[in-house]
FIGUPA-462835 format. One record per residue: x, y, z of N, C-alpha, C, O in turn. Coordinates in pm, whole numbers, plus 50000, padded with zeros to 5 digits. Layout:
N
XYZXYZXYZXYZ...
END
This chain:
500
500844988150000500005000050000500875012450000501945013150060500345021949930501025034949930500525042750050499325045050065501455046950138500985054150257500345067450220500735073850121499365071650299498685084350279499695095650296500285097350403499885103450188500885114250190500335127250243501095136850259499045128150272498485140850320499005143850460499155134650540499285156550490499835159950623498825157650732497615159350713499325153850847498445151950961497955165551010498725175051009496715166651051496235179551104496975183251231497205174951318497335196051240498015200951359497005203051470495865206751444497405200651593496475203051705496145217851716497045226251706494905221151737494465234951749494355238351897493645231751972495075248751936495025252952077494445266852085494715275352000493655269252185493065282452205494105291752267494805287752361494225303952217495195313252277494785317052418493605318252451495805318952500495515323252637495075337852637495565345852558494165341152727493755355152736494955364052768495815360552849494995375752703496115384852723495775395252830494635399452846496805399152903496625409753002496455423152932496715424252812496025433353007495875446752950497215452152901497275459152799498285448852973499625453352931499995447352795500555454052708499655434352779499925427952651499075434052540499545435852428497845437152572496975443352472497515456852428497485460152309498015464652525498585477752492499765476352398499945484252305500595465752425501785464052343501455458352205502275459152113500255452552192499875446852063498795455451997497845450351938498975468552009497945477551961498045480651813497185487751760499075475551744499175477951602498005471451529497395461851578497695476851411496545471751336496755457351290495795450251261498015453051283498325439851230498745430051340499265419351308498555433251466499215426151576498695411951599499395403951661497505408651552496935395451583497785384151527497745373051580498545386551422499345376051360500595372751441501155361851426501025382051528502355380951588502285375351729501315377451802503355368151766503375361351895504165368952000504175365052117504835379651962505565387752059505475402352018505355405451899505545411252113505445425452080506725430452014507795424552028506585441351940507725447651877508665453151982508215458452084509965452051958510935457252054510865472552057510485478851958511225478252169511195492852181512135499452081511835510252030513265493152053514215498751958513605499251818513695509451749512995488151776512355487751645511185497551640510935503951537510495498551752509355507751760509795522051729509165529151651510895526151793511405539651771511965541251629511835551851568512595530551579513235531251448512205532351336512435539251237511075525651351510085525151243508965535251257508215537551162508845541451374507725550651396507925563651319509055568151298506815569551277506855582451208505955592751273505855604051226505305588851383504275597351441504805610851486504055620651490506095611551521506605624151573506955634051463507235645751491506945629651336507105639451229505925639751130505765649551057505105629151127503995629651032502685634451097501625633851035502795639351223501595645151286501015656551203499805658851206501875663551129501395675051053500395670950945499745679550885500275658050919499305653550818497905651550876497005646850806497705655151003496455651451068495225657451000494205650750987495325669950956494155675950890493815668750761492645666250732494855665550683494635658150559494075644250588493215639350515494555638050696494075624650730492605624850766491845616150724492205634750843490795635850881489935639050759488855633350742490395648150673489635651650553489455639450464488365636950413490545631750445490455619750362489525609450422488775602850350489565607950554488705598250620487235602250610486375593750589486955614850625485575619550612485025617250472483885612950456485855619950370485415617750232485215602850206484265598850138486105594650259486005580150241484745574850310484025566650253484485579350432483295574850506482015579050435481065571350427481995591250384480835596150310480545587150191479385583850163481605583250119481445574550003480995560550045480125554649980481575555150152481165541850199479675541450233478985531750203479195552150295477765552750329476915553950203475865547550191477375562450108476615564249984476535551249905475565548849832477575542849919477605529949848476985518749931477045507049891476395522150046475745512450136476725501950187476345490550215477995505850198479005496850255479035498050406479295488250477478755510050457478525512150599477165518950614476615524150517476635518950734475305524550756475375539650777476445545250802474235545950766474145560350792474535563350936475125573750964474185554351028474555556351168476065555651187476635563451263476715546151116478165545451121478795558451072479725563651133478285563750963478805576250909478655587451010479585595251033477485588351072477245598751171478215597451289478755607351337478425585151334479345582851445480785586551407481515592651485481175582851286482525586051240482715601251232483735606451274481725608051178481815622651167481915629051306482685638351327481115623951398481145629351534482495626751601483065635551665483005614551585484275611151647485435619051588486305623651662485465620751455486545628251393486485643051429487515649651439485275648251448485135662151493485745663951631486405674051658485525654151719486115655051853487635653951846488355661051917488115644951762489575643451747490185656351695491235660651743489535662651597490015675551546490115685651659491115692751671489075686351742489075695851853490205692851951490855702052002490425680051979491495676352072492875680052018493725685052091493095677551889494395680851831494605695951831495695700751864493585703351794493705717951791493935723651931494605733851947493375717152032493545721652170494845716852232495225721252341495545707752162496805702352214496635691652319497575688852393495455685752327495195675552430495205661452374495055651852449495385660052245495375646752185496625639152230497725644752232496465626552264497555618352316498185610252202497695599652165499285615652147499995608652040500825597352101501595599652194500665585152050501305573452109502315567352012501995564651896503525565252061504565558851981504165544751940504475540251830503465537552030503055523952001502205523051874502155512651809501535534051839500635533951723501315538751596500655541051494502615540251601503475542251483503335555651412504305563051398502105558751366501985570351277500695577951304499885573951388500525588751232499355597251249498065589651219497045591951283498105580651122496895573851077496355564351183495155564451213497245556051239496785546651341496435553651470495545549051542497105564551503496745572151623495315577551612494545576651707494985583051498493635588551481492615577251476491535578451535492935566551406491975555351397491725549051534490585545751568492795547351613492615541251746491755550051836490905545051909491995563051830491185572251912489735572351863488815572951944489545571651733488185571351679487445558951727486285559751766488105547651724487475535251770487175535951920486155530851966488055542351993487815544152137486575552752160485835550652255486365562552071485255571852089483925566252038482895568352101483945559051924482665555251861482525540251841481545535751780483485532351889483325517851884483475512151745484365516051670482595502851710482725495251586482685504151462483285500751360482005515251467481965524251351483375528751314483715530051196484195530951415485585534751390486355523651323487225526351240486045511251357486725499951294486295498151149487055493351066485065502151119484545500550982485105511250886485035509550764485635521950940486135532750855487195527850758487295533050647487995518150798489125513850715488695504150605489545499050532487405501650594486905492650489487265498250351487005509950321487875489750270488145493750131489375502350113489625507250003490155504250218491385511950202492495505350283492255496950370493725509550253494915504750324495675516950371495425528150325496615514850463497485526050497498305530550376498735542050369498515521550281499305525050163498645536150081499275546150049497365534150048496685544649970496275556350060496125567650013496095553650189495725564250283496855574450297496615586550289498085569550319499195578850338499505586250208499835598050210499405579250094499655586049966498655597349945499005607949892497415595149986496395605549975496675617050070496575628750032497005613750193497265624150293498405633250251498315645550263499495627350201500655635450161500265644450045500675656050041499505639449951499085647649837498185659149882498355670449838497225656149970496345666750020497125677550094496915689450074498035673050181498845682650257499725690950164499805703150179500375684350069501285691549980500535701449891501045712249861499345697749851498535706949770498315720149844498455730849785497975719349971497775731550050499055739550065499035751850060500185732650085501465739550099501875746249968502435757249970501595739949856501905745949726501135758849709501685768549657499885759149752499095771449741499715782649825499735794249783500205779349944500875789450028502175794249962502475806149964502935785049905504195788649840503935797449719504675806949694502875794449644502535802749527502235817049571502625826549504501535818649683501245832049736502535839149776502695851149749503465831949840504725838049882505575841949762506255852149765505535833949656506275837649535505705850349473506455858649421504395851949477503795864349428504235876349512504535887049458504285874449644504705885449732506145889449704506465901349701507015879849684508415882949655508535890249521509295899749508507785885749422507825892549292507325906949304507905916049245506255908849378505735922549396506765931549463506935943149426507445926049564508475933849634509585937949539510035949349541510035928649456511095931649360510625941849256511385950749217509385940649211508845950349115508795964249177509105974149111508405965149304508355978149372509735984749375509865996549343510755977049413512105982649420512615985749280513315995749261512275977449182512695980149044512105993348995512796001048928510845995849027510206008248981510866020549042510916031148979511356019249163512036030549228513426032949170514026043349196513936023449093515336024249047515476022048897516486016848850514446026048822514486024348676515666032048616516336026848526515926044248664516966052748605518316051548675519256058648640518406042748773519686040748843520566031548759520126020948714521816035648737522726028048652523576018648736524226022648832523546006148697524325995548762525285989848659524895987948543526535987148695527395980148600526905965748582526845958048677526565962248458526225948448430527505940448414528485945348357527505928348465528725920248466528565907748380527475902048371529645903648318529815889848273531185885448324532135893348322531285873248369532535868248430532935876848550534115877148587531965883748611532185893048722533115904548680533765910748764533165907248550533895918848496532855928648443531835924548388533125941648461532195951648410532005949748260532975949248185530755948748217530445945948076529735957548009530285963947920528495960348053527705971347996526845977348106526485970448201526515990048094525625995948195524195990948177523705989648065523535988248289522125984248286521365992148392521955997448487520075992848373519215998548477519165988948595518995976848577519305994348717519195985748834517815979348840517665967848881516805986948800515455981248793515395969548697514745959448726516055970748583516105959948485516765947548545516305936348523517825949648620518535938548684517615931148781517595918848782516875938448862515975932048958514855924448888514405914048935514405929848774513325923048701513775909648644512945901048616515085907848627515565894648585515165884048687514795872948650515245887548815514845878148920513335876348923512845865548957512595886848890511135885348881510785874848776509895866648796511495875248664511255865148559511555851148611510795841748585512645849648684513005836448738511935831348834511495819848825511505840148925510515835849023509145833648959508345825649008508875840648849507625838248776507635824148717506625817148720508785820048662508875806348610508785796148723508205785348706509365799448838509245790548954507775788648991507345777549022507015799548988505585798749020504855790148917503965782348953505215791448790504605783148687504885768448713503985760048705506145765348746506505751448771505755745848891505245734648887505675753748999504975749249120503515746249089502965736349136502885754849009501475752748975501285740748884500265733848892502265738148796502185726248712502315713548798501625703648775503195714148896503345702848989502035700749065501625689349087501385711549104500145710449181499115701849107498415693849168499035703648976498055696148899498315681148907497375673148910499585677248912499905662948920499845657749064499625645849086500035666549159499845662849300498365660049328498035651049405497495667649265496065667749297495315656249229494335658449159495805644049252495165632049199494975621949312495825620849400493885614749309493465606549423493995592149415493665584949321494825587949514495195573749523494185565449603494125553249585493395571849690492535564549783491595555249706490985559149606491475543049756490685532849689491545522949614491055512549569492825526149599493765516349540494055505249640494555494649603493725507849769493965498449879495455495349889496285504149869495795482849921497205479749947498035480249820499135485749819497495474649711498215474949582497355470549466497655473949351496265462849491495525456349382494105461649366493315455949291493765472449437492375476749439491615469049545492215462649632490295469549540489475463149644488245456949582487805460749474487675447149654486455440549606485195448349644484105445049598485335458449727484165466549764483815476149650484705480749578482535479249633482105487849521482345502649552481395510249572483595506649556483925520549590483595529949474483645526149357483265542149510483085552849411484235562749430484105572749500485365559749366486565567949384486385582049325486955591649375485595582949221485345595949159484635605149258484935617049265483705599649333482995607649434483975613049538483905624649576484895604549584485865608749684486755619849628487025629749696487215618149504488055628449441487315641749434487895652349460486055641249398485265653649389485095659949527485215672149542484825651749628484655656849764485915663849814485845674049882487075658249781488355663649828488895674749738489985679949763488155678349635488625688849546489755684449457490495692849405489915671349437490955666349347490395665949206490055655349153490325677949149489735679849016490675688448934491525695548988490515687748800491345696148714490695709848696489705712948761491265717948607490775731648589489345731948538488625741848558488915721248472487555720448420486585713948519485405712248489487095710248638486255704148740486105689148726485265683148793486915682948641486845668448622487645661448731488825664448749487035652148805487775645048911489005637848856488965631748749490095638748932491365632648892491685621048985491925623049104491675608848931491875596649009493055589048952493155587148831493965584649039495075576148995494505563448932493685556648994494935560148811494265549948731494835535848749494215526148706495995534748813496595521548833496885519848981497605527849040496335509449041496425507849186497865505949232498245510849339498675498849154500075496849190500835509949192501555513049286500655517749086501325530749075500825540249183501615547749241499525539849212498925549349305499565548749443499785559049506499875536549490500385535249627501895535749637502435538049745502605533649525504045531249536504925542549487506085543349528504425551249401505325561249347505245574149428504215577549486506355581049430506435594149495507025604349400507705613749442506765602449270507345611749174506795625849194507475635649163505565626949245505025640249269505835647649375506015659849366506315640349478507145646549580508515650149524509075660649558509065641549440510345644449376510225656649287511085665449287509145657049210508945668249118508795681449194509335691649153508045680949304507915693049385509265697349441509595709149439510035687749491511335691149549512285696349442513105705049470512185691149320512995696249210512645710849179513535719149161511355713849174510935727649150511385736649265511785748149242511315731549387511745739349504513255741649501513725752549533514015731349461515465732849454515845743449352516755751349377515155743749239515445753949137515085767849187515795777549160513975768849259513595781749318514655786349418515015798049421515155777049499516195780449595517505784249524518255792549575517785778349409518955782349331518825796949289519795804449293517625800849248517405814949212517575824049334518165834749325517045819549447517265826949572518755828049602519225838649644519485817249580520905816949610521685826649521522615833249567521295827549394521965836949303521715851349348522635859549349520475854349383520175867649435520935870249565521445881249587521015860049649521745861449776523215864849751523765873649817523825857949656525235860549625525445875049583526425881449621524515880249503524655894149459524455903849575525165913849587523505900849661523295909649777524525909849867524915920449918525145898249885526355897449967527475905649903528165913249972527665904049773528705911649704528415926649708529295934549741527185930349676526825944649670526965951549805527255963449813526765943849914526845949750047528285951150095528565959150185529205943550036530595944150082531195957950054530755965149964532215961550133532835974650117533475976249979533565987449929533915965449918534545966349787533555970449678533955976049576532275967749700531245972349608530525984449665530515995149605529925982649782529215993649847527985998249773527616009949782527345989249699526185993149618524915994549701524056002749669524785986649806523555986649885523875985650033524985982350073522855988650114522865985350255521615977150283520535980050232521775966950365520625958850408520245963350548521115965350633518965965050571518485969950701519035961650816519195949550804519315968350926519945961851041519175949551089519785940051138517855949751076517065938651128517285925651050516835915051092517975926550936518265914550858519755911250859520215902950780520505917650949521955915250956522355912151099521555913451192523615908151115524145905651249525525912051259526115916251160526025912651381527355918051405528355906951430528065895151416529545911151469530615901751498530845901351649530695911551718531215889551700531475888251843532815894451882533075896652000533665897251783534995902351814535315915351741536105923451791534715917551622535015929451542533825938951545532835936251476533885949551620532715958151642532245965651517531125970651514533095966551415532725974151296531895966051197531385971551099531755953051221531155944251121529635944851120528985946151224529085943950999527645941850978527535931050871527855933350755527095919350911527145907650823525785904550761524765904950830525765901450631524495898350562524065883850585524055875750493523715880850709523445866950746522255860950673522275849050640521215868850647520025863150583520355857950443520085846250416520925866050353521275860350222522335849450229522295840050150523275850550323524285840050335523635826750376523955816250321522725827350473522085815150520521175809250412521095797050397520495817850338519645813050228520505805950124520095795750067521675811450098522605805250004522995791350054523095781949975523205790050185523535777050242522365767450242522535755550216521165772450270519985763950274519635758250137518945748150126520125764850032519895759549898520495745549885519885736649827521695743749941522325730449937521495720150011521475708349973520835724350115519985715450194518815710150109518515698250111518175719250035517025715149952517485706649834516845696649801518585710549772519135702349663519485688449715519285678449645519995687649837520295674649899519045666249918519065654149897517945672749958516675665349973516225659649838515695648549832516425667149732516065662249599516865649649566516305639649520518155650149591518985638349564518565626549652518565615049607518215629449776517785618849867516515612049820516415599749825515535619849773514265614049728514445606049600513835595349584515265611149510515505603549387516165590149420515795579749366517145590549509517835578249549516885568749622516965556549606515985574349703514995566349775514165557949679513875546249707513775563849566512845557049476513535548049375512905538949321514815550249347515415544449227515475529149228515455523049121515535522849344515685508249347514475500849397514575488949428513335507449407512165500849467511375492849365510985498149261511125479949395510205472449310508765476249345508515481749452507835473349255506425475549287505975465249391506445453849380505115467949491504435480949496505005488749614506145493349609504215490249721504655498349835505775491349911505765479149928506745499349956507825494550042507985504250159507655516050147508475499350270508635507750390509615519150365509595529250437510485517650264511385528650227510635541950216511155552550250509405541050167508655553250137508315561550260507915573150248508465555650377508305563850497509345574950500509125585450560510485572650435511575582450434511325593950338512175602750323510165594150273509875605450184509435617850260509545629050209508935615950381508245627050448509185637550505508975649550483510215633450577511075643350640511775652450539511795664550559512345647050430512915656350331511855665050264512105676750235510675659450239509605667450178509145678350273508995689850233508925674750400508495684650499509525695750514509185707550519510805691850522511855701850542512005710750419512285722650432511825705050300511865713250178510775723750182511035735450153509565719750217508455729350225508755740150328508595752050300509195736150447509465745950552510575755550512510455767650533511645750250454512775758650416512385768550307512735780250314511675763750207511275772650097510315783350146510465795050110509325779550226508365789550276509065800150360508835812150341509905795850453510595805450540511485814750460511555826750487512175809350361513105817350281512345827550197512735839250193511285823250131510495832550050509895843550136509875855250096509405839850253508775849650342509765860250387509465872250383510965856050429511935865650481512525874050369512845885750390512685868350249513205876150137512205886550091512585897850058510925883050088509915892950050509925904650147509815916250106510045901650276510085912250376511365920450367511335932650382512485913750342513765920750333513805929950212514305941150220513285925250098513285933449976512305944949988512625956349953511105941950037510035952050039510235962450147509805973850132510875958650255511005967950367509825966650461509125956550461509615977050541508635976350650507705988450640508155999750622506415985850652505445996750647505396004150780505265997950885505486017450774505346025750893503866027050927503106032450846503426022251043501986022551075501436036651087500226038651074502306046551113501846060351129501686067250994500646073250966502726066550910502716073650783502216065250667501776070550565502276051950683501906043250572503036041050475502936032750385504136048450490505286046950403506106034650440505886028450544507076031350352507906019450376509306023250415509926031950353509816016650517511226017650553511936006550478511785994750511512696010250376513266000450285514135990150354514915993450443513985977650314514865967350364516235968250298517235963950354516255974050177517485975950102517595990550061516665996050001518725996750092519006010550052520046010449942521086004049955519756017549832520626017349715521576029149718521156040549739522866026649696523886037149684524036040249535524836033949466523266049949487523206053049345524576057249292525006052749186525256065649366526546070949321527586059749309528356059449212527616050849405528596039849401528376030949280529326026549216527126028349249526816020049131527296026849003527926020548918526986039648991527356046848868528866048148854529406046748745529556050948963531016051948958531646038648918532636038348845531066027648966531586014448930531386011548782532216004948719530286016548726530006014448583531026021748495531256017848381531626032348549532616040048473533996033448472534866037348394534186023748558535536018048574535896007648469537086005348446534946001648406535255990148321535025992248173534865982548099534986004948128534776007847985533496001247936533455994347834532446003848012531175997047988530496001447858529585994647811530946012747799530316017447675531126013747551530876018947443532076004847567532906000847452532045994747341532275997647224531075986447376530205980447274529375991147203529075989947085529016001647278528266012647216529096019647109528586023447004530406021147136531286027247036531386018346913531376023346800531466005246932531495996046819530205996946738530235997446615529065997246807527775998446738527696011646661527136012246552528246022146719528276035246655529016034346521528546039646419530166027646521530946026246398530226017446296530346019946176529506007546340528725999146249527666007546180527456006346059527006016046257525996024846197526616034546097525926039546008527906037146113528626045846020529116038145897529736044045809528846025145890529196017245773530346007745790530696000645695530966007045907532095998045930531585984145966530675983046047532155973345908531755959845950532025957946099532985963446154531165950046165531265949046310532625943946356533175949146454533195934146288534485928846331535585939446322536465939946407535525947946219536495958746210536255969146319537195974546377534965971746346534625981146452535115975946587535635983546669534935962946610535375956546733536875958546753537325961646864537655956746646539105958146657539505972746683540385975346764538845982046614539175996146633538896000446777539686007746837537775995846833537415999546970538385993247070538715999347171538835981147042539805974747131541075983147142541655984347249541505988947030542675997847033542376010447114543236015447186541146015547100540766027547175540756024747325541206033047404540246013147364540226009347506541646007947557541956012047669542506002147476543896000447516544546013947543545316015347638544236023847459544776037247479544206043747604544926050447678542906041747628542276047447747542876041447874543096048547972543136028347872543766021747988545146027648012545526030248126545896029947904547246035447917547246049447978548146053048053546216057147945546116070847996545266071648123545096082448181544736059948167543916059148289542716068648285542436075848380542036068448170540826076448153539726067548095539996056648046538506072448100537386065548038537386068547888537996078247844536706060147811536606062647668536036076447639536476083347547535046080447719534396093447697535326105147727535046116447690536436102247794537396112847829538526114147728539346123247740538606105347630539596106647524539196118147431538026119347396540126126347393539806137347300539296131947167539636120847126538476140047100537916135846972539016132346872538896122646798540066140246870541156137746774541796124146798542156117246703541936120346924542516107346955541576096246908542026086346849540286097946934539316087846890539296086546739539186075446685539396097746670539386097346524540616090246468540616085346355541656089746549542846082546507542596067546494543326060646423541606062646560541276048446551540336045646435540326034546380539536055746397538716054646277538196068546241537686075746327538326072146116537976085746071536476088146073536046099646067535676077646082534216079446083533716085446214532576090246222534536085246315534106090346446533976105446440534866112446392532836110446490532576124946491532186129146632532166120846723531886142046649531626147246783530366141546848530216142046970529456136246765528256130046822528566117246899527686111546963529806112646890530176100246957530046101347109529826091247177530176113547162530176114947308528796112447369528686108647486527746114547287526406110647335526326095547352525686090447444526986088447260526976073747262527786068447379527436058347440528886075447411529806070447512529366073347655530006068547749528296080847673527816083447810527036071347861526446063947782527026069347991526306058148049524816058948018524196048847984524256070848028522816072248004522486070547857521446065147821523396075047773523176072847630523156058047597522336053447518524076050647660524116036147640522836029647689522276020847623522366034047806521156028347866519956030447774519216021047745519746042747729518566046147649518646040247509517616038547443519846037047462519976031747326519396017747313519016013547204519326010447423518875996647416517355995747436516855989747531516666002147344515216003747355514485993547268513605997147189514845981047285514145970147218513495961247323513865961747441512545953147281511825944447373512805936147456513645928947401512685937347588513575930047677514855937447709515675932547786515025949347650516245956847672516215964747802515205964947873517335971447831517505978347960517125993047955517225999848057516685998147839516266012147831515136014647930514246006247945515156026047999514116028848098512686027148045511806022548118512456030947919511116029347863510706014647859509556011247887511666006047824511375991647821511175986047962510325977447984511965991048057511835986348195510465990148251509815982248318510036002348221508706006648267507615997948208506645994548275507785994348082506785985748017506745972048084505665966248102507905966848119507955953748186507355954448326506675945148370507595965448394506995967248528505475967048517504795960648597504945974148417503485974348399502965960348368501905956448418503685952848288503275939148256503245930448381502285923048403504275931448463504345923348585503245927348683502635918848747502995940448693501945944848787500585939248746499805934948831500315939348616499035933848570498975918848595497925913548631500095911948577500135897448598499975893748744499375883548776500515902148834500525898948976499335904849051499205902949172498485912148980497345918749046496385908249107495375911949167
END
């Protein structure tokens, strides 16, 4: 006979009743499977509750929308929905009052809120998680939270642009030496120079808003990774949470695996933030240079600077210097998030818990930096007069004197000769000889006698001195995007209309 190969049934033993202490230690949502509690070390290592608490509003909003849909689909009762709404309202009040008891044993914001809800309303709280997983829940919460932060950042970018436009309008006719390679190149309007940063921050705002559209898509209902057997109405939830496009069409993540596992929206946001911080850093570098004694172009208000512990004469531009340093921090977060995602197989992995701290810090750093720069650029409103005490004071004379040092109108002389019929390359060579002579005599091109200038080319006439003046150079560049005051005023008007 062939012996029966089927396995013998294992003896079934009833579990011993657990003490209250054991129950407390097995409070995780998945604890029934496990025979021993998690170690305290692992508990601390894996917990996120002490940094993901900031998602609580998004978590409650997502839970309310999910419960509303479950009731509408007759998956839970109307009484369950009412109980859930009542319990979440109390939890909201407790968190806002600072009395909510956040527990490390419950790992994260989601389980803390769910456990308290169940404590408050009983079985209705347990039914709330029907048809969802922490995987799609956390993905939804992060998207909801980030959407709100993007809206705040967009407002701060507008404020910074307005501040720069205000200062630009006050300095349309102020001449600044424009640099290439940090060498004096051509004279520009200081207002024109500031508007270059307005353009950069305007593009940053465009990028942030484009990211918002991709953030504003609903993962909830994807469950753990494969969807759910419950008849969920995900479109209803998306509409309830405002996850809609510009035309009001609900936006729902279409693949359950992708919905729970990817964090490209966080990477994309951090990339846009890093680029914005790079623009801040470039402006910071110029402010630091302009404030130094070697330039002396500006002064930054005392409230944005610090002194030295040993040198009493020092006034240090700490705000722009620190912003320049914080740029590396945000760029580092971008690299961290990209590295976090690059090796993950589908679907959700615990690695993704590490997305929050760099994302949160990126948001905080960018918001704080934009806020302080807008205030530093715009200055401070006097409550008595309504006028502004400038955060930045411009040294007009120092800027203009610096523009005279580097033969900034040399290109104007070349253009002058081209208009007289000389090919540009020949004009370029003739002007180079003129600059060489001016350097030898330690004078500006405009200070060379007419006879000397004519020695470099006979086409030069007395009208050349209008061309060689700084203001003549400035006004000559009266084409779209140029530095002529008329063009700068037109750009200011365009920005004001855009930012209204």
